[in-house]
N, C-alpha and C positions, 0 to 999 in steps of 0.2 A: 351291599357293596359300596354304593355312593357314600353312605354314612361312615364307613370305615376308611375308605381310600380317597374320597373326593376332597374333604376339607371344606372350610367355609367358602372358598372361592369357587368351588365346583358343586355346590349344593343343588340337588334336584328338587322337584316339587315334593316328592315323597319325603326327603330329608327335612324340608321346610315345614311340612305338616307335623312331622314328629317333633321338631324343635318347638313349634307353637304349643303342642300338647304337653311335652315333658317339662319345658322350662317356664312357660307362661300360662299354661292351662287355658289358652285362648281357643276354646271350642268353636265359637262362631267364625273366627278367621280361618281355622283349619277346615271347617265345613265348606266355607266359600271356595277355598282352593280345590277341594275335592269335587265340588259342583262344577267348577270350571274344567277339571279333568274329565268328568263324565260328559260334559257338553262337547269337548273336543273329540272324545272317543265316539260319541254319537255321530258327529260329522264325518269321521273316518269310516264308520260303518255304512253310512249313506253313500259315500264315495265308492266303497267296495261294491255295493249293490249295483251302482251305475256302471262301473267297470266290468262287473261280472256279466251284465246284460249285453255288453259289446266287447266280446273277446277279441284279442289281437289275432291276425292271421298267422298261420305257422311259418316260422322262419326257416332258413336253409339249414341243412344238417351240418353239425360241427365236424371239422376234420378229425381224422384219427389222432389220438394223443401221442406225442413223442415221448422220449425218455425224460425230457425236462418236466413234463407234467407230473408224473409220480414223484420225482425228486422234490419238486416245488411243493407239492401237496404234503409230502412227508415232513418237510421242513416247517411248513405252516402249522401242522398239527403238533409237531414237537414244541414249537413256541406256544401254541395254544394250551397244551397240557403241562407246560413247564411249572406253573404254580402248584398243580396237584402233585407233581413229582417232588417239588421242593418241600411240601408238607411232610411227606413220608421220609425225606432225607433229613429234615431238621427236627422232626418229632422224636421223642425218646420214651422208653419205658420208665426211666427215672422221673421224668416230668409227669407221666400219667400216675405214677405212685404218689407223687406230691399232690396232684389234683385229687386223688382218691381220699386223702385225709386232710384236705385243706381246711384251715380255720378262718382264713381271710376271705374266701370266696365260697360259692356253693360247691360242696363236694361232688366229685364225679358220680358216686352211686345215686345220689338224689337226682342230679341232672339227667343221668341215663334212664333212671326209672320213670321220670316225668315224660321224657321223650317217647319212650316205648308205650307207656300207658296212654298218653294223649293220642298218639298215632293210631293205636288199635281201637280206641273208643271212637275216634273221628271216622275211622274206616267203616265202623258199623253203621254210621249215618251216611257216609259218602257212597258206599257200595249199592244199596237199594236205590238211592237217589240217582246215581249215575246210570244204572240199568234202566230205570223208568224214563229218564231223560233221553237215553239213546233210542228206546223204543218209540218215544213220541217224536223225536227229531228225524228219524230215518226217512220220513215222507213229508216233512214240513221244513221249508227253508227258514221260516220265521223262528221256529224253535231252535233250529241250528244256530242262528245268529245270536239269539238270547243266551245260549250256552257259552258263547265266546266272551261275554262281558266279564265274568270273574277272572278270566285269563288276561284280559287287557287292563283291568283296574289293578293298581298296586295293592299288595297285601296290607299296607298301612291304611289305605283308603277303606278296605274291607273292615279292618278293625275299628276305624273311626265311625264307619256307617253303623256298625253294631252298637257302639256307644250312644250314638244319636237316636237310633231307632228304638232301642230297648234300655232306657236309662234305669229302669227298675231292676235290671239284671246285671248291672255293673258289678264286677268282682265275683261273678258266678262262673263256675266251671262250664256250665251249659253254654254260656255265651262264647267262650273260647272254643269249645268243641264244634259248635255250629259254624263258626268262622273257619275253622280248619276244614270242615266238610264242604263248605262253599268253595274253598280254594282247590279242593282235591277232586270233587266229582266231575268237573269238566274234563280233566285229564283222563279219567277212567272212561268217560263217555266218548271222547274223541277217538280212543283206541277201539271201542266197541262199534262205532258207527259204520266203518267200512265192512266189518263182518256182518252186521245186521243188514246192510243194503245189498250184500252179495247173496243173501239167502233167497232161493226161488220162492215166489208166492205160492207155487203149487204145493209146497210142503204143508203150509197152514191150511190151504183149501182142502187137502186130502184129510188132514186131522179133523177139520170141522165136519167134513162129510161123514167121518166115522163116529161123530157124536161128541167130540171133545169140545169143551168150552174154550174161549180164547185164553184164559189163564192156564188151563191144563195143557193146551197146545203149546204155549210158550215154554212151560216147565218141562214137558216131556219131549218136545220136538226141537224147538229152537235153542234152548239153553245148553243142551249137550253139545251142539255144534259150535256154540259161542265160547266154550270153556278156554281154548287157547288164547283167544283175544281177551277174554276176561282176566286171565292170569297176567297178561302183559299190562293191561290197564291197572290191575291191582298193584303190580310192581312199580309202575310209574307214580301212582297215587301215594304209595307208601314212602317212596323216596322223597317226594315233594313234602309230605307231612313231616317226615323225620328231620328235614332240613329247613322247615318253616321258621321265619325270623320276623318278618314285618308285623303281621297280626299279633304274634306273641308279644312283641315289644310294646304294642299299644295296649293290649289287654292284660299285661303282666301283673302278677302278684309274686312276692318274694318266694313263696313256697312252691310256685309253679315254674321255676327256672328250668329250662330245657338245655340240651347240649349247645344249641346255637346261642342262647342267651348267656350260658356260662362262658362261651368263647368271647362274646362281646364284653362281658363283665371283666374278664382278665385283660383284654386289650385296652380297657379304660384306665388301667393302673400302670404307672411307669415302672420300669425295671425289667431285667432279663428273665427273672423267674416267672412272673405272670405271662410274659411273652412266650416262653418255652411251653408253658402249660397250655396256652391258647393254641399253639401250633400242634401240640400232641392231641388235644381234643378235636381239632379240625381234621387231623389225620384219622382219628378214630371214627368220626362221623362219616368221612369219605369211605372208609373201609366197611362200615355197617351198611351204607347205601349200596355199595357195590356187591356186598354179600347178599342183600335182599334181591337185587336184580339177578344174580347168578342162580340162587335157589329157585326163584319163581320162574326163571327162564327154563331151567331144567324140568320143572313141573309142567311148563307149557309144552315142552318137547314131548313129554310122555303122553300128555293129553292129545297132542296132535297126531 
């Protein structure tokens, strides 16, 4: 978003890193900026630990909300969601048809196929990783904090880190998919953690008493109880993967253009036609993300 809306005067650290990589190929300078970001995040995590050790005393109860409260809240959310409503108002089927057969940009079928393919392949990596992390973190505060880092670091930094750590894999699909998985698994795990922590230890103890191994006890006892939370975590991870932009931009190859990169591609070209196509593609992306949430939420309800 800062790259599209901020302009040079409001460039963020993430935008500056991308500019250094895309226009100057200045990998050392970009790495130094990302190292500074990681140092800052580490200091914030330490501050969080200190504040968590000394919680604030409970404050007085808030008064009962008046009529102004729901009206003000409704107006706030109307302003907040106005950009999404504008996408559907300004997008059109004719612009989608134009994007479908585009010769100047990546055509819609290729971008849509890449988005779906990369999302599903990355989910195959993120799902077991998120479950394993959730099991490890439910009784360990250190593991819990480590899982927050991929959420705090910008996706551009994640993509840059993969380029620096694995230079021999540059331009490989495996690098892109592992970056996607690193960004998605904490979202899945954060949804699983409350459900894991709410499970009574007596369930596992009873399973172990009956002769079940820890792995069998997890599969036969805990996992069935975690399915509603797992469905919610998968929905959140899928939506994040489908709309991923920063890491894709850093690790991009022309044949890997996704829906988000196809939108950025069209916004970089002046004219009303590319702009209308970008709006329509953004509306399509929002619709697909909402549809995923709806379908998986229905599945979660049945499991519950």
